[in-house]
Structure formats: C-alpha cells, structure tokens
N, C-alpha and C positions, 0 to 999 in steps of 0.2 A: 777758891784759893788758887793762885797761879804758881807754877813751878818756874823758878829762875835758873837759867842755864848760862854758865860762864865757862869758856874754854880754858884749858890748862895753860895755853900760851898767854891768855889775858891775865890769869892769876899770877903768872911769873912777872908780867909787866907791872904789877902792883908794887914790886920791890923798888921801882924807880920813882914812885910817888913819895912826896915829902911826908915824913912821919906824922906831922901835925894833922894832916888831912885823912889819914887812913881810917881812923874810927868813924868819921863822918861818912866817908865813901862806903864803908862796909854796912853801916846802918841804912844808908839810902838804898843800897842794893837789896838788903833784907826786907825793907819796907815795900819793895815792889811786889813781893808775894801777896800782900794784902790789898794794895792799891796800885795798879800799874800806871795809873794816870794821876799822880799826886798833884797837889797845888804847886804851881810853878813849873810843871812839865810843859814842854813845848813840842808840838808836832813839827818835824822838819819839812821844809818846803821841798816839793818835788818828789816826795815818797809817800806811799800809802800807809805804811805802818811803822815808821821810824820816829822815835821821840828822843828828847834829851832832857836831862835834869842837871841843874847847876849845884855843885858842891864846892863852895869857895871859888878858887881859880881853876878848878877842874870841871870837866863835863863828862857825864855818863850817857852814851848813846846806846839805845836799845830798841828792839822791835817787839811788838806785841802780836801774838797769834791768839785771838779771842776764841776761835773755834776749838782749839785744843788746850786752852788755858796755859800758855807758855809765854814767858818773857825771856828773850835771848839778849844778853848784854853783848854788844858789838865792839864797843871801844870805850876806854877810860883814858883820858889824856888831858894835858893842860889846854886851856881855852885857845891858845894860839896855834896848837897843833891838831886839835881833834877833828876839824872839818877838812883836812887835807887828804 
C-alpha cells in the first residue's frame, strides 16, 4: 500500500476546481494508494517517474517512488494549464 502525499498549497488550489469534478478527483487520488498505475494512467515523456491521470477536463500529475512506497501529487489543474 502506497502513501499519497499532497502539499497544503495543492489542497488549497482544490478550491478553484469546479464542484462537479471534486468528488471524482478525490476518489482518483485516494485510489492511488492501492494502485499508483491505474488503467488510463500515462507516463509523461521526458521524465523517469512522473505520471498523469485524467479526470474529466482535469489532470492529476504525480510521481511514484517505488522504493519507499510513496506517491506524491505534484499538480492538479485544467488540461490546458497543467503542463505549463
């Protein structure tokens, strides 16, 4: 079982996300504890351990540290802004 780490700043940024997507995003993050590479996750090009999952029009970018069983959520944002 992996431990999911989310910064306080990232938690505050969840207030900007549309209310309809919040339950789905929270569920997707919680599911990373059991399976950090769920169906539909994509490894980002040019990085060793960064992945993304889609939740509607939002993307969750995270890194996996398999040696210490940690998933660190890096960014949650709309698809047009997340890769900038």
